C-alpha positions as CSV (number, residue, x, y, z in Angstrom):
1,M,17.7,3.8,20.1
2,K,14.7,4.3,17.9
3,V,11.6,5.8,19.4
4,F,8.3,6.0,17.8
5,I,5.7,8.6,18.8
6,L,2.1,7.4,18.2
7,G,-1.1,9.1,18.7
8,Y,-4.2,10.6,17.2
9,M,-4.0,13.7,15.0
10,A,-3.3,16.9,16.9
11,S,-1.9,15.0,20.0
12,G,1.4,16.8,19.9
13,K,3.5,14.0,18.2
14,T,5.5,16.6,16.1
15,T,5.5,19.6,18.3
16,I,6.5,17.7,21.5
17,G,8.4,15.0,19.4
18,R,11.0,17.7,18.3
19,K,11.6,18.9,21.8
20,L,11.8,15.3,23.1
21,A,14.2,14.3,20.4
22,K,16.4,17.4,21.3
23,E,16.3,16.3,25.0
24,L,17.3,12.7,24.1
25,R,19.9,14.0,21.7
26,L,18.3,12.0,18.7
27,D,17.7,13.0,15.2
28,F,14.0,13.8,14.6
29,I,12.0,12.4,11.8
30,D,8.5,13.4,11.1
31,L,7.1,10.6,9.0
32,D,4.6,12.8,7.0
33,E,7.4,15.2,6.2
34,F,9.7,12.3,5.2
35,I,6.9,11.1,2.9
36,E,6.4,14.5,1.4
37,S,10.1,15.0,0.7
38,R,10.4,11.6,-0.9
39,E,7.2,11.9,-3.1
40,N,7.7,15.6,-3.8
41,K,3.9,16.2,-3.0
42,S,2.0,16.9,0.0
43,I,0.1,14.4,2.1
44,S,-3.1,16.2,0.9
45,E,-2.0,15.7,-2.7
46,I,-1.4,11.9,-2.2
47,F,-4.9,11.6,-0.5
48,T,-6.5,13.6,-3.4
49,E,-4.9,11.4,-6.0
50,G,-5.6,8.0,-4.6
51,G,-7.5,8.3,-1.4
52,E,-6.5,6.8,2.0
53,A,-5.8,3.4,0.6
54,L,-3.0,4.8,-1.7
55,F,-1.6,6.9,1.1
56,R,-1.4,4.0,3.6
57,G,0.5,1.9,1.1
58,V,3.0,4.8,0.5
59,E,3.2,5.4,4.4
60,M,4.1,1.8,5.0
61,K,6.8,1.9,2.3
62,Y,8.4,5.0,4.0
63,L,8.0,3.8,7.5
64,R,9.9,0.7,6.6
65,E,12.6,2.8,5.0
66,V,12.8,5.0,8.1
67,I,13.1,1.8,10.3
68,A,16.0,0.7,8.1
69,L,17.9,4.0,8.6
70,E,20.6,4.5,11.2
71,P,19.4,3.3,14.6
72,D,19.3,6.5,16.6
73,A,16.2,8.6,15.8
74,L,12.9,9.8,17.3
75,I,10.1,9.3,14.7
76,S,6.8,11.0,14.9
77,T,4.3,8.9,13.0
78,G,0.9,9.9,11.5
79,G,-2.2,9.3,13.5
80,G,-3.2,6.2,11.6
81,T,0.3,4.7,11.0
82,P,0.1,2.1,13.7
83,C,-3.4,0.9,12.4
84,F,-2.5,-0.4,9.0
85,Y,-0.6,-3.4,7.7
86,D,1.8,-4.6,10.4
87,N,3.1,-1.2,11.2
88,I,2.6,-1.4,15.0
89,K,4.5,-4.7,15.1
90,D,7.2,-3.4,12.9
91,M,7.7,-0.3,15.2
92,N,7.6,-2.3,18.4
93,D,10.2,-4.7,16.9
94,A,12.4,-1.9,15.8
95,G,12.3,0.3,18.9
96,L,10.3,1.8,21.7
97,T,6.7,2.9,20.8
98,V,5.3,5.8,22.9
99,F,1.5,6.6,22.7
100,F,0.5,10.1,23.2
101,E,-3.0,9.7,24.8
102,M,-5.5,12.5,24.6
103,D,-9.2,12.7,25.0
104,A,-11.5,13.4,22.0
105,K,-12.8,16.8,23.2
106,S,-9.2,18.1,23.5
107,V,-8.3,16.6,20.1
108,T,-11.4,18.2,18.5
109,F,-10.6,21.6,19.9
110,R,-7.1,21.4,18.5
111,L,-8.3,20.1,15.1
112,M,-10.8,23.0,14.8
113,N,-7.8,25.3,15.0
114,S,-5.6,23.4,12.5
115,K,-8.0,21.6,10.1
116,G,-6.5,22.9,6.8
117,D,-3.7,20.5,6.6
118,R,-5.5,17.3,7.8
119,P,-6.8,15.4,4.9
120,I,-8.9,12.9,6.8
121,V,-10.9,15.7,8.5
122,N,-11.0,18.4,5.8
123,N,-14.5,17.5,4.6
124,V,-15.9,17.0,8.2
125,S,-18.1,19.8,9.5
126,E,-17.2,21.3,12.9
127,G,-20.6,20.0,14.2
128,E,-19.7,16.4,13.2
129,L,-16.0,16.6,14.2
130,L,-16.3,15.4,17.7
131,E,-18.4,12.4,16.8
132,F,-15.9,11.6,13.9
133,V,-12.9,11.8,16.2
134,E,-14.6,9.7,19.0
135,Q,-15.5,7.0,16.5
136,Q,-12.0,7.0,14.9
137,M,-10.3,7.0,18.3
138,E,-12.4,4.0,19.3
139,E,-11.5,2.1,16.1
140,R,-7.8,2.9,16.6
141,K,-7.7,2.1,20.3
142,Y,-6.6,-1.5,19.9
143,Y,-3.6,-0.4,17.9
144,Y,-2.6,2.4,20.1
145,S,-2.8,0.1,23.1
146,E,-0.1,-2.0,21.6
147,A,2.4,0.8,22.3
148,Q,5.1,-0.1,24.9
149,M,4.6,3.2,26.8
150,T,1.6,5.5,27.2
151,V,1.7,9.1,28.3
152,N,-1.0,11.8,28.8
153,A,-0.4,14.2,26.0
154,L,-2.1,17.1,27.7
155,G,0.0,19.8,29.6
156,F,3.5,19.2,28.2
157,N,6.0,21.6,29.6
158,P,9.9,21.5,29.8
159,S,9.7,19.5,33.0
160,K,7.3,17.0,31.6
161,I,9.4,16.6,28.5
162,K,12.5,16.0,30.6
163,D,10.7,13.4,32.7
164,L,9.5,11.5,29.7
165,A,13.0,11.6,28.2
166,Q,14.3,9.9,31.3
167,K,11.5,7.3,31.2
168,I,12.4,6.6,27.5
169,E,16.1,6.3,28.3
170,R,15.4,3.9,31.2
171,A,13.0,1.8,29.0
172,C,15.7,1.7,26.2
173,Q,18.5,0.5,28.5
174,P,19.5,-3.2,27.9
175,K,17.8,-5.6,30.4
176,R,20.3,-7.2,32.8
């Protein structure tokens, strides 16, 4: 089973994804970490060298590599991963996509506490951040809506993670 976690920056894809993978007894792959290990540079360095366009091409290449790996894994994607090329279609074809939904104000609050390693928002002032997040979430809504499962990403606790793992397992069982 391949499970892809989608959602906007700071929605908990990596933090909750690791716990969810453990609950599901799946290998965990963070796509950004995978890219950094293959490219021997940080996501920020890739952005600095060639902007978002270069990064999205690199991201697509490694997403396809991850899809081709052994089938059992939970993959935490970048916030924009589903929105470029045919990435959302490729992920839906390869496994189960789960969208971690969160409101813009909660995302903005989280981003203000972790802005340093987020290249897309590094140059956005705190005053402009909410408006930026709202606009970008609106632009990405179509792609996120293509996920096969949507969950509220607020308030994750061990019980909610266990419940989500059970829903994922049921969704991944062969249809009779």
